[in-house]
PDB file with one MODEL, atoms N, CA, C and O in Angstrom:
MODEL        1
ATOM      1  N   UNK A   1      99.829  77.923 108.562  1.00  0.00           N
ATOM      2  CA  UNK A   1      99.163  79.334 108.826  1.00  0.00           C
ATOM      3  C   UNK A   1      99.888  80.100 107.811  1.00  0.00           C
ATOM      4  O   UNK A   1     101.059  79.775 107.619  1.00  0.00           O
ATOM      5  N   UNK A   2      99.376  81.096 107.104  1.00  0.00           N
ATOM      6  CA  UNK A   2      99.621  81.910 106.051  1.00  0.00           C
ATOM      7  C   UNK A   2     100.170  83.154 106.746  1.00  0.00           C
ATOM      8  O   UNK A   2      99.878  83.361 107.924  1.00  0.00           O
ATOM      9  N   UNK A   3     100.976  84.014 106.045  1.00  0.00           N
ATOM     10  CA  UNK A   3     101.517  85.259 106.578  1.00  0.00           C
ATOM     11  C   UNK A   3     100.990  86.294 105.588  1.00  0.00           C
ATOM     12  O   UNK A   3     101.376  87.463 105.584  1.00  0.00           O
ATOM     13  N   UNK A   4     100.156  85.831 104.817  1.00  0.00           N
ATOM     14  CA  UNK A   4      99.329  86.865 103.928  1.00  0.00           C
ATOM     15  C   UNK A   4      98.433  87.622 104.633  1.00  0.00           C
ATOM     16  O   UNK A   4      97.786  87.244 105.609  1.00  0.00           O
ATOM     17  N   UNK A   5      98.408  88.903 104.018  1.00  0.00           N
ATOM     18  CA  UNK A   5      97.285  89.922 104.530  1.00  0.00           C
ATOM     19  C   UNK A   5      96.165  90.023 103.507  1.00  0.00           C
ATOM     20  O   UNK A   5      96.263  89.693 102.325  1.00  0.00           O
ATOM     21  N   UNK A   6      95.116  90.507 104.092  1.00  0.00           N
ATOM     22  CA  UNK A   6      94.132  90.692 102.851  1.00  0.00           C
ATOM     23  C   UNK A   6      94.234  91.970 102.537  1.00  0.00           C
ATOM     24  O   UNK A   6      94.884  92.686 103.298  1.00  0.00           O
ATOM     25  N   UNK A   7      93.614  92.551 101.341  1.00  0.00           N
ATOM     26  CA  UNK A   7      94.008  93.915 100.693  1.00  0.00           C
ATOM     27  C   UNK A   7      92.484  94.237 100.353  1.00  0.00           C
ATOM     28  O   UNK A   7      91.589  93.418 100.145  1.00  0.00           O
ATOM     29  N   UNK A   8      92.390  95.917 100.347  1.00  0.00           N
ATOM     30  CA  UNK A   8      91.235  96.356 100.056  1.00  0.00           C
ATOM     31  C   UNK A   8      91.460  97.810  99.493  1.00  0.00           C
ATOM     32  O   UNK A   8      92.432  98.492  99.819  1.00  0.00           O
ATOM     33  N   UNK A   9      90.369  98.274  98.521  1.00  0.00           N
ATOM     34  CA  UNK A   9      90.343  99.557  98.103  1.00  0.00           C
ATOM     35  C   UNK A   9      89.941 100.766  99.253  1.00  0.00           C
ATOM     36  O   UNK A   9      89.077 100.545 100.101  1.00  0.00           O
ATOM     37  N   UNK A  10      90.640 102.007  99.182  1.00  0.00           N
ATOM     38  CA  UNK A  10      90.054 102.823 100.139  1.00  0.00           C
ATOM     39  C   UNK A  10      89.790 104.074  99.231  1.00  0.00           C
ATOM     40  O   UNK A  10      90.667 104.501  98.479  1.00  0.00           O
ATOM     41  N   UNK A  11      88.509 104.662  99.332  1.00  0.00           N
ATOM     42  CA  UNK A  11      87.417 104.134 100.044  1.00  0.00           C
ATOM     43  C   UNK A  11      86.757 103.185  99.348  1.00  0.00           C
ATOM     44  O   UNK A  11      86.160 102.452 100.136  1.00  0.00           O
ATOM     45  N   UNK A  12      86.572 102.822  98.041  1.00  0.00           N
ATOM     46  CA  UNK A  12      86.051 101.809  97.430  1.00  0.00           C
ATOM     47  C   UNK A  12      86.601 101.542  95.980  1.00  0.00           C
ATOM     48  O   UNK A  12      87.380 102.384  95.535  1.00  0.00           O
ATOM     49  N   UNK A  13      86.306 100.549  95.264  1.00  0.00           N
ATOM     50  CA  UNK A  13      86.962 100.231  93.891  1.00  0.00           C
ATOM     51  C   UNK A  13      86.637 101.242  92.897  1.00  0.00           C
ATOM     52  O   UNK A  13      87.432 101.646  92.048  1.00  0.00           O
ATOM     53  N   UNK A  14      85.136 101.731  93.072  1.00  0.00           N
ATOM     54  CA  UNK A  14      84.891 102.770  91.954  1.00  0.00           C
ATOM     55  C   UNK A  14      85.617 104.073  92.046  1.00  0.00           C
ATOM     56  O   UNK A  14      85.871 104.841  91.118  1.00  0.00           O
ATOM     57  N   UNK A  15      85.915 104.203  93.330  1.00  0.00           N
ATOM     58  CA  UNK A  15      86.879 105.658  93.647  1.00  0.00           C
ATOM     59  C   UNK A  15      88.348 105.467  93.087  1.00  0.00           C
ATOM     60  O   UNK A  15      89.017 106.370  92.584  1.00  0.00           O
ATOM     61  N   UNK A  16      88.742 104.170  93.247  1.00  0.00           N
ATOM     62  CA  UNK A  16      90.135 104.030  93.075  1.00  0.00           C
ATOM     63  C   UNK A  16      90.375 103.514  91.570  1.00  0.00           C
ATOM     64  O   UNK A  16      91.292 103.978  90.892  1.00  0.00           O
ATOM     65  N   UNK A  17      89.621 102.665  91.156  1.00  0.00           N
ATOM     66  CA  UNK A  17      89.843 102.298  89.807  1.00  0.00           C
ATOM     67  C   UNK A  17      88.784 102.153  88.815  1.00  0.00           C
ATOM     68  O   UNK A  17      88.892 101.482  87.788  1.00  0.00           O
ATOM     69  N   UNK A  18      87.595 102.917  89.227  1.00  0.00           N
ATOM     70  CA  UNK A  18      86.421 103.137  88.423  1.00  0.00           C
ATOM     71  C   UNK A  18      86.833 103.885  87.068  1.00  0.00           C
ATOM     72  O   UNK A  18      87.583 104.861  87.043  1.00  0.00           O
ATOM     73  N   UNK A  19      86.248 103.304  85.959  1.00  0.00           N
ATOM     74  CA  UNK A  19      86.626 104.101  84.644  1.00  0.00           C
ATOM     75  C   UNK A  19      87.836 103.558  83.953  1.00  0.00           C
ATOM     76  O   UNK A  19      87.982 103.815  82.757  1.00  0.00           O
ATOM     77  N   UNK A  20      88.789 102.772  84.640  1.00  0.00           N
ATOM     78  CA  UNK A  20      89.971 102.366  84.015  1.00  0.00           C
ATOM     79  C   UNK A  20      89.694 101.188  83.290  1.00  0.00           C
ATOM     80  O   UNK A  20      88.746 100.483  83.638  1.00  0.00           O
ATOM     81  N   UNK A  21      90.600 100.799  82.051  1.00  0.00           N
ATOM     82  CA  UNK A  21      90.380  99.580  81.362  1.00  0.00           C
ATOM     83  C   UNK A  21      90.638  98.305  82.102  1.00  0.00           C
ATOM     84  O   UNK A  21      91.554  98.188  82.916  1.00  0.00           O
ATOM     85  N   UNK A  22      89.824  97.387  81.799  1.00  0.00           N
ATOM     86  CA  UNK A  22      89.716  96.000  82.592  1.00  0.00           C
ATOM     87  C   UNK A  22      90.988  95.654  82.677  1.00  0.00           C
ATOM     88  O   UNK A  22      91.347  95.268  83.789  1.00  0.00           O
ATOM     89  N   UNK A  23      92.041  95.684  81.550  1.00  0.00           N
ATOM     90  CA  UNK A  23      93.308  95.101  81.799  1.00  0.00           C
ATOM     91  C   UNK A  23      94.352  95.756  82.644  1.00  0.00           C
ATOM     92  O   UNK A  23      95.473  95.286  82.837  1.00  0.00           O
ATOM     93  N   UNK A  24      93.884  96.911  83.146  1.00  0.00           N
ATOM     94  CA  UNK A  24      94.814  97.873  84.197  1.00  0.00           C
ATOM     95  C   UNK A  24      94.049  97.398  85.594  1.00  0.00           C
ATOM     96  O   UNK A  24      94.728  97.267  86.613  1.00  0.00           O
ATOM     97  N   UNK A  25      92.718  97.160  85.615  1.00  0.00           N
ATOM     98  CA  UNK A  25      92.139  96.877  86.964  1.00  0.00           C
ATOM     99  C   UNK A  25      92.692  95.463  87.089  1.00  0.00           C
ATOM    100  O   UNK A  25      93.153  95.223  88.205  1.00  0.00           O
ATOM    101  N   UNK A  26      92.752  94.492  86.222  1.00  0.00           N
ATOM    102  CA  UNK A  26      93.250  93.169  86.399  1.00  0.00           C
ATOM    103  C   UNK A  26      94.721  93.407  86.992  1.00  0.00           C
ATOM    104  O   UNK A  26      95.064  92.716  87.951  1.00  0.00           O
ATOM    105  N   UNK A  27      95.480  94.224  86.532  1.00  0.00           N
ATOM    106  CA  UNK A  27      97.016  94.170  86.827  1.00  0.00           C
ATOM    107  C   UNK A  27      96.951  94.817  88.375  1.00  0.00           C
ATOM    108  O   UNK A  27      97.587  94.267  89.274  1.00  0.00           O
ATOM    109  N   UNK A  28      96.421  95.609  88.548  1.00  0.00           N
ATOM    110  CA  UNK A  28      96.112  96.356  90.062  1.00  0.00           C
ATOM    111  C   UNK A  28      95.800  95.324  90.930  1.00  0.00           C
ATOM    112  O   UNK A  28      96.373  95.233  92.016  1.00  0.00           O
ATOM    113  N   UNK A  29      94.887  94.472  90.542  1.00  0.00           N
ATOM    114  CA  UNK A  29      94.341  93.576  91.633  1.00  0.00           C
ATOM    115  C   UNK A  29      95.447  92.330  91.731  1.00  0.00           C
ATOM    116  O   UNK A  29      95.793  91.714  92.739  1.00  0.00           O
ATOM    117  N   UNK A  30      95.865  92.172  90.421  1.00  0.00           N
ATOM    118  CA  UNK A  30      97.168  91.205  90.679  1.00  0.00           C
ATOM    119  C   UNK A  30      98.397  91.598  91.684  1.00  0.00           C
ATOM    120  O   UNK A  30      98.982  90.920  92.528  1.00  0.00           O
ATOM    121  N   UNK A  31      98.551  92.854  91.299  1.00  0.00           N
ATOM    122  CA  UNK A  31      99.654  93.524  92.242  1.00  0.00           C
ATOM    123  C   UNK A  31      99.331  93.442  93.622  1.00  0.00           C
ATOM    124  O   UNK A  31     100.122  93.043  94.476  1.00  0.00           O
ATOM    125  N   UNK A  32      97.964  93.884  93.879  1.00  0.00           N
ATOM    126  CA  UNK A  32      97.374  93.753  95.164  1.00  0.00           C
ATOM    127  C   UNK A  32      97.530  92.502  95.933  1.00  0.00           C
ATOM    128  O   UNK A  32      97.937  92.509  97.094  1.00  0.00           O
ATOM    129  N   UNK A  33      97.192  91.375  95.262  1.00  0.00           N
ATOM    130  CA  UNK A  33      97.259  90.073  95.638  1.00  0.00           C
ATOM    131  C   UNK A  33      98.782  89.801  96.044  1.00  0.00           C
ATOM    132  O   UNK A  33      99.042  89.267  97.123  1.00  0.00           O
ATOM    133  N   UNK A  34      99.867  90.220  95.065  1.00  0.00           N
ATOM    134  CA  UNK A  34     101.078  89.889  95.378  1.00  0.00           C
ATOM    135  C   UNK A  34     101.594  90.757  96.864  1.00  0.00           C
ATOM    136  O   UNK A  34     102.238  90.147  97.717  1.00  0.00           O
ATOM    137  N   UNK A  35     101.317  91.877  97.002  1.00  0.00           N
ATOM    138  CA  UNK A  35     101.591  92.592  97.926  1.00  0.00           C
ATOM    139  C   UNK A  35     100.848  92.073  99.198  1.00  0.00           C
ATOM    140  O   UNK A  35     101.485  91.942 100.243  1.00  0.00           O
ATOM    141  N   UNK A  36      99.707  91.817  99.147  1.00  0.00           N
ATOM    142  CA  UNK A  36      99.095  90.918 100.447  1.00  0.00           C
ATOM    143  C   UNK A  36      99.763  89.626 100.770  1.00  0.00           C
ATOM    144  O   UNK A  36      99.796  89.280 101.951  1.00  0.00           O
ATOM    145  N   UNK A  37     100.358  88.792  99.750  1.00  0.00           N
ATOM    146  CA  UNK A  37     100.992  87.638  99.923  1.00  0.00           C
ATOM    147  C   UNK A  37     102.479  88.047 100.790  1.00  0.00           C
ATOM    148  O   UNK A  37     103.041  87.279 101.570  1.00  0.00           O
ATOM    149  N   UNK A  38     102.904  89.313 100.474  1.00  0.00           N
ATOM    150  CA  UNK A  38     104.193  89.547 101.074  1.00  0.00           C
ATOM    151  C   UNK A  38     104.093  89.588 102.639  1.00  0.00           C
ATOM    152  O   UNK A  38     105.037  89.205 103.330  1.00  0.00           O
ATOM    153  N   UNK A  39     102.859  90.089 103.211  1.00  0.00           N
ATOM    154  CA  UNK A  39     102.481  90.265 104.624  1.00  0.00           C
ATOM    155  C   UNK A  39     103.243  91.422 104.904  1.00  0.00           C
ATOM    156  O   UNK A  39     103.257  92.455 104.234  1.00  0.00           O
ATOM    157  N   UNK A  40     104.026  91.125 106.180  1.00  0.00           N
ATOM    158  CA  UNK A  40     104.827  92.110 106.745  1.00  0.00           C
ATOM    159  C   UNK A  40     105.946  92.766 105.962  1.00  0.00           C
ATOM    160  O   UNK A  40     106.393  93.879 106.238  1.00  0.00           O
ATOM    161  N   UNK A  41     106.428  91.894 104.823  1.00  0.00           N
ATOM    162  CA  UNK A  41     107.511  92.307 104.201  1.00  0.00           C
ATOM    163  C   UNK A  41     107.062  93.464 103.110  1.00  0.00           C
ATOM    164  O   UNK A  41     107.896  94.142 102.509  1.00  0.00           O
ATOM    165  N   UNK A  42     105.666  93.600 102.936  1.00  0.00           N
ATOM    166  CA  UNK A  42     104.836  94.614 102.105  1.00  0.00           C
ATOM    167  C   UNK A  42     105.491  96.071 102.683  1.00  0.00           C
ATOM    168  O   UNK A  42     105.711  96.948 101.847  1.00  0.00           O
ATOM    169  N   UNK A  43     105.762  96.297 103.924  1.00  0.00           N
ATOM    170  CA  UNK A  43     106.105  97.446 104.401  1.00  0.00           C
ATOM    171  C   UNK A  43     107.309  98.092 103.615  1.00  0.00           C
ATOM    172  O   UNK A  43     107.435  99.303 103.429  1.00  0.00           O
ATOM    173  N   UNK A  44     108.153  97.139 103.190  1.00  0.00           N
ATOM    174  CA  UNK A  44     109.360  97.797 102.405  1.00  0.00           C
ATOM    175  C   UNK A  44     109.248  97.620 100.652  1.00  0.00           C
ATOM    176  O   UNK A  44     110.150  97.831  99.841  1.00  0.00           O
ATOM    177  N   UNK A  45     107.943  97.197 100.398  1.00  0.00           N
ATOM    178  CA  UNK A  45     107.766  97.125  98.764  1.00  0.00           C
ATOM    179  C   UNK A  45     107.792  98.444  98.143  1.00  0.00           C
ATOM    180  O   UNK A  45     107.497  99.427  98.822  1.00  0.00           O
ATOM    181  N   UNK A  46     108.101  98.552  96.979  1.00  0.00           N
ATOM    182  CA  UNK A  46     107.809  99.942  96.222  1.00  0.00           C
ATOM    183  C   UNK A  46     108.667 100.692  96.860  1.00  0.00           C
ATOM    184  O   UNK A  46     109.571 100.227  97.553  1.00  0.00           O
ATOM    185  N   UNK A  47     108.413 102.179  96.642  1.00  0.00           N
ATOM    186  CA  UNK A  47     109.327 103.265  97.119  1.00  0.00           C
ATOM    187  C   UNK A  47     108.461 104.232  97.872  1.00  0.00           C
ATOM    188  O   UNK A  47     107.255 104.325  97.641  1.00  0.00           O
ATOM    189  N   UNK A  48     109.078 104.945  98.768  1.00  0.00           N
ATOM    190  CA  UNK A  48     108.497 105.875  99.792  1.00  0.00           C
ATOM    191  C   UNK A  48     109.246 106.344 100.830  1.00  0.00           C
ATOM    192  O   UNK A  48     110.244 105.664 101.070  1.00  0.00           O
ATOM    193  N   UNK A  49     109.067 107.300 101.518  1.00  0.00           N
ATOM    194  CA  UNK A  49     109.900 107.888 102.242  1.00  0.00           C
ATOM    195  C   UNK A  49     110.659 107.146 103.528  1.00  0.00           C
ATOM    196  O   UNK A  49     111.745 107.404 104.046  1.00  0.00           O
ATOM    197  N   UNK A  50     109.683 106.140 103.839  1.00  0.00           N
ATOM    198  CA  UNK A  50     110.119 105.241 104.985  1.00  0.00           C
ATOM    199  C   UNK A  50     109.356 103.919 104.796  1.00  0.00           C
ATOM    200  O   UNK A  50     108.294 103.856 104.178  1.00  0.00           O
ATOM    201  N   UNK A  51     109.940 102.912 105.344  1.00  0.00           N
ATOM    202  CA  UNK A  51     109.058 101.581 105.150  1.00  0.00           C
ATOM    203  C   UNK A  51     107.793 101.871 106.140  1.00  0.00           C
ATOM    204  O   UNK A  51     107.786 102.566 107.156  1.00  0.00           O
ATOM    205  N   UNK A  52     106.816 101.195 105.596  1.00  0.00           N
ATOM    206  CA  UNK A  52     105.446 101.329 106.427  1.00  0.00           C
ATOM    207  C   UNK A  52     104.548 102.658 105.962  1.00  0.00           C
ATOM    208  O   UNK A  52     103.355 102.770 106.243  1.00  0.00           O
ATOM    209  N   UNK A  53     105.150 103.439 105.363  1.00  0.00           N
ATOM    210  CA  UNK A  53     104.307 104.882 105.000  1.00  0.00           C
ATOM    211  C   UNK A  53     103.690 104.496 103.616  1.00  0.00           C
ATOM    212  O   UNK A  53     103.771 103.371 103.125  1.00  0.00           O
ATOM    213  N   UNK A  54     102.990 105.693 102.983  1.00  0.00           N
ATOM    214  CA  UNK A  54     102.575 105.539 101.660  1.00  0.00           C
ATOM    215  C   UNK A  54     103.634 104.928 100.812  1.00  0.00           C
ATOM    216  O   UNK A  54     104.808 105.295 100.856  1.00  0.00           O
ATOM    217  N   UNK A  55     103.172 103.959 100.016  1.00  0.00           N
ATOM    218  CA  UNK A  55     104.404 103.373  99.069  1.00  0.00           C
ATOM    219  C   UNK A  55     103.779 103.517  97.703  1.00  0.00           C
ATOM    220  O   UNK A  55     102.572 103.374  97.510  1.00  0.00           O
ATOM    221  N   UNK A  56     104.707 103.823  96.714  1.00  0.00           N
ATOM    222  CA  UNK A  56     104.431 103.781  95.447  1.00  0.00           C
ATOM    223  C   UNK A  56     105.000 102.744  94.718  1.00  0.00           C
ATOM    224  O   UNK A  56     106.137 102.359  94.992  1.00  0.00           O
ATOM    225  N   UNK A  57     104.325 102.228  93.789  1.00  0.00           N
ATOM    226  CA  UNK A  57     104.732 101.011  92.777  1.00  0.00           C
ATOM    227  C   UNK A  57     104.291 101.348  91.402  1.00  0.00           C
ATOM    228  O   UNK A  57     103.119 101.625  91.146  1.00  0.00           O
ATOM    229  N   UNK A  58     105.325 101.319  90.440  1.00  0.00           N
ATOM    230  CA  UNK A  58     105.046 101.480  89.036  1.00  0.00           C
ATOM    231  C   UNK A  58     104.682 100.229  88.604  1.00  0.00           C
ATOM    232  O   UNK A  58     105.053  99.182  89.135  1.00  0.00           O
ATOM    233  N   UNK A  59     103.761 100.346  87.387  1.00  0.00           N
ATOM    234  CA  UNK A  59     103.557  99.241  86.527  1.00  0.00           C
ATOM    235  C   UNK A  59     103.194  99.461  85.324  1.00  0.00           C
ATOM    236  O   UNK A  59     103.095 100.635  84.966  1.00  0.00           O
ATOM    237  N   UNK A  60     102.897  98.364  84.370  1.00  0.00           N
ATOM    238  CA  UNK A  60     102.895  98.501  82.925  1.00  0.00           C
ATOM    239  C   UNK A  60     104.072  99.454  82.397  1.00  0.00           C
ATOM    240  O   UNK A  60     103.748 100.421  81.707  1.00  0.00           O
ATOM    241  N   UNK A  61     105.397  99.231  82.683  1.00  0.00           N
ATOM    242  CA  UNK A  61     106.317 100.003  82.075  1.00  0.00           C
ATOM    243  C   UNK A  61     106.356 101.398  82.610  1.00  0.00           C
ATOM    244  O   UNK A  61     106.926 102.218  81.890  1.00  0.00           O
ATOM    245  N   UNK A  62     105.839 101.833  83.776  1.00  0.00           N
ATOM    246  CA  UNK A  62     105.716 103.352  84.133  1.00  0.00           C
ATOM    247  C   UNK A  62     104.683 104.041  83.662  1.00  0.00           C
ATOM    248  O   UNK A  62     104.637 105.250  83.893  1.00  0.00           O
ATOM    249  N   UNK A  63     103.559 103.349  82.842  1.00  0.00           N
ATOM    250  CA  UNK A  63     102.462 104.050  82.492  1.00  0.00           C
ATOM    251  C   UNK A  63     101.423 104.013  83.804  1.00  0.00           C
ATOM    252  O   UNK A  63     100.498 104.820  83.897  1.00  0.00           O
ATOM    253  N   UNK A  64     101.622 103.232  84.564  1.00  0.00           N
ATOM    254  CA  UNK A  64     100.701 103.285  85.733  1.00  0.00           C
ATOM    255  C   UNK A  64     101.509 103.315  86.988  1.00  0.00           C
ATOM    256  O   UNK A  64     102.618 102.798  87.126  1.00  0.00           O
ATOM    257  N   UNK A  65     100.744 104.067  88.011  1.00  0.00           N
ATOM    258  CA  UNK A  65     101.234 104.228  89.410  1.00  0.00           C
ATOM    259  C   UNK A  65     100.258 103.743  90.472  1.00  0.00           C
ATOM    260  O   UNK A  65      99.122 104.209  90.554  1.00  0.00           O
ATOM    261  N   UNK A  66     100.719 102.807  91.276  1.00  0.00           N
ATOM    262  CA  UNK A  66      99.889 102.342  92.353  1.00  0.00           C
ATOM    263  C   UNK A  66     100.306 102.881  93.735  1.00  0.00           C
ATOM    264  O   UNK A  66     101.427 102.649  94.188  1.00  0.00           O
ATOM    265  N   UNK A  67      99.331 103.646  94.433  1.00  0.00           N
ATOM    266  CA  UNK A  67      99.710 104.091  95.793  1.00  0.00           C
ATOM    267  C   UNK A  67      99.058 103.359  96.716  1.00  0.00           C
ATOM    268  O   UNK A  67      97.832 103.253  96.698  1.00  0.00           O
ATOM    269  N   UNK A  68      99.845 102.767  97.642  1.00  0.00           N
ATOM    270  CA  UNK A  68      99.120 101.838  98.745  1.00  0.00           C
ATOM    271  C   UNK A  68      99.769 101.966 100.195  1.00  0.00           C
ATOM    272  O   UNK A  68     100.866 102.496 100.370  1.00  0.00           O
ATOM    273  N   UNK A  69      99.037 101.464 101.155  1.00  0.00           N
ATOM    274  CA  UNK A  69      99.482 101.687 102.458  1.00  0.00           C
ATOM    275  C   UNK A  69      99.413 100.136 103.115  1.00  0.00           C
ATOM    276  O   UNK A  69      98.428  99.400 103.170  1.00  0.00           O
ATOM    277  N   UNK A  70     100.802  99.879 103.601  1.00  0.00           N
ATOM    278  CA  UNK A  70     100.522  98.360 104.259  1.00  0.00           C
ATOM    279  C   UNK A  70     100.270  98.859 105.784  1.00  0.00           C
ATOM    280  O   UNK A  70     101.154  99.416 106.435  1.00  0.00           O
ATOM    281  N   UNK A  71      99.191  98.644 106.196  1.00  0.00           N
ATOM    282  CA  UNK A  71      98.867  98.955 107.583  1.00  0.00           C
ATOM    283  C   UNK A  71      99.306  97.890 108.529  1.00  0.00           C
ATOM    284  O   UNK A  71      98.426  97.062 108.767  1.00  0.00           O
ATOM    285  N   UNK A  72     100.335  97.722 109.069  1.00  0.00           N
ATOM    286  CA  UNK A  72     100.966  96.784 109.875  1.00  0.00           C
ATOM    287  C   UNK A  72      99.939  96.302 111.121  1.00  0.00           C
ATOM    288  O   UNK A  72      99.674  95.128 111.376  1.00  0.00           O
ATOM    289  N   UNK A  73      99.487  97.330 111.746  1.00  0.00           N
ATOM    290  CA  UNK A  73      98.332  97.053 113.130  1.00  0.00           C
ATOM    291  C   UNK A  73      97.289  96.251 112.569  1.00  0.00           C
ATOM    292  O   UNK A  73      96.949  95.179 113.069  1.00  0.00           O
ATOM    293  N   UNK A  74      96.738  96.777 111.472  1.00  0.00           N
ATOM    294  CA  UNK A  74      95.549  96.036 110.905  1.00  0.00           C
ATOM    295  C   UNK A  74      95.738  94.623 110.198  1.00  0.00           C
ATOM    296  O   UNK A  74      94.833  93.798 110.070  1.00  0.00           O
ATOM    297  N   UNK A  75      97.191  94.450 109.711  1.00  0.00           N
ATOM    298  CA  UNK A  75      97.761  93.767 108.733  1.00  0.00           C
ATOM    299  C   UNK A  75      96.698  93.587 107.518  1.00  0.00           C
ATOM    300  O   UNK A  75      95.976  92.630 107.238  1.00  0.00           O
ATOM    301  N   UNK A  76      96.845  94.703 106.971  1.00  0.00           N
ATOM    302  CA  UNK A  76      96.063  94.653 105.437  1.00  0.00           C
ATOM    303  C   UNK A  76      96.873  95.773 104.767  1.00  0.00           C
ATOM    304  O   UNK A  76      97.523  96.637 105.356  1.00  0.00           O
ATOM    305  N   UNK A  77      96.700  95.589 103.174  1.00  0.00           N
ATOM    306  CA  UNK A  77      97.083  96.258 102.384  1.00  0.00           C
ATOM    307  C   UNK A  77      96.218  97.105 101.677  1.00  0.00           C
ATOM    308  O   UNK A  77      95.413  96.512 100.959  1.00  0.00           O
ATOM    309  N   UNK A  78      96.156  98.453 101.684  1.00  0.00           N
ATOM    310  CA  UNK A  78      95.009  99.412 101.393  1.00  0.00           C
ATOM    311  C   UNK A  78      95.664 100.096 100.056  1.00  0.00           C
ATOM    312  O   UNK A  78      96.711 100.742 100.022  1.00  0.00           O
ATOM    313  N   UNK A  79      94.824  99.807  99.008  1.00  0.00           N
ATOM    314  CA  UNK A  79      95.256 100.614  97.590  1.00  0.00           C
ATOM    315  C   UNK A  79      94.328 101.803  97.823  1.00  0.00           C
ATOM    316  O   UNK A  79      93.139 101.732  98.137  1.00  0.00           O
ATOM    317  N   UNK A  80      94.987 102.812  97.640  1.00  0.00           N
ATOM    318  CA  UNK A  80      94.366 104.333  97.897  1.00  0.00           C
ATOM    319  C   UNK A  80      94.420 104.994  96.740  1.00  0.00           C
ATOM    320  O   UNK A  80      93.606 105.915  96.678  1.00  0.00           O
ATOM    321  N   UNK A  81      95.314 104.797  95.497  1.00  0.00           N
ATOM    322  CA  UNK A  81      95.063 105.534  94.334  1.00  0.00           C
ATOM    323  C   UNK A  81      95.926 104.962  93.253  1.00  0.00           C
ATOM    324  O   UNK A  81      97.120 104.718  93.429  1.00  0.00           O
ATOM    325  N   UNK A  82      95.229 104.735  92.026  1.00  0.00           N
ATOM    326  CA  UNK A  82      95.867 104.412  90.911  1.00  0.00           C
ATOM    327  C   UNK A  82      95.917 105.382  89.742  1.00  0.00           C
ATOM    328  O   UNK A  82      94.842 105.774  89.289  1.00  0.00           O
ATOM    329  N   UNK A  83      96.908 105.754  89.277  1.00  0.00           N
ATOM    330  CA  UNK A  83      97.136 106.944  88.145  1.00  0.00           C
ATOM    331  C   UNK A  83      97.562 105.764  86.989  1.00  0.00           C
ATOM    332  O   UNK A  83      98.344 104.814  86.981  1.00  0.00           O
ATOM    333  N   UNK A  84      96.679 106.319  86.092  1.00  0.00           N
ATOM    334  CA  UNK A  84      96.978 105.612  84.597  1.00  0.00           C
ATOM    335  C   UNK A  84      97.222 106.679  83.589  1.00  0.00           C
ATOM    336  O   UNK A  84      96.399 107.581  83.433  1.00  0.00           O
ATOM    337  N   UNK A  85      98.499 106.598  82.790  1.00  0.00           N
ATOM    338  CA  UNK A  85      98.689 107.415  81.725  1.00  0.00           C
ATOM    339  C   UNK A  85      98.698 106.824  80.290  1.00  0.00           C
ATOM    340  O   UNK A  85      99.231 107.387  79.334  1.00  0.00           O
ATOM    341  N   UNK A  86      98.006 105.540  80.234  1.00  0.00           N
ATOM    342  CA  UNK A  86      97.874 104.801  78.885  1.00  0.00           C
ATOM    343  C   UNK A  86      97.004 105.262  78.045  1.00  0.00           C
ATOM    344  O   UNK A  86      96.852 104.716  76.952  1.00  0.00           O
TER     345      UNK A  86
ENDMDL
END
């Protein structure tokens, strides 16, 4: 049995990563899969005010910022925003 959780964009991929370069979307989805593989441990991944709250994760050397919610009750990682400065 796997402890991995599924992941999803909220509200949808077009809203969160629409218009971003393909390589950025690929990296976001790679990170989402890694966070999902952490399962419950994703509650403390990245940075944020407290475990389980909105978490932030830098990527591509700080040119990207991924905001996600690890929802413990639903056992899902929700990608809510991606900021790209590249």
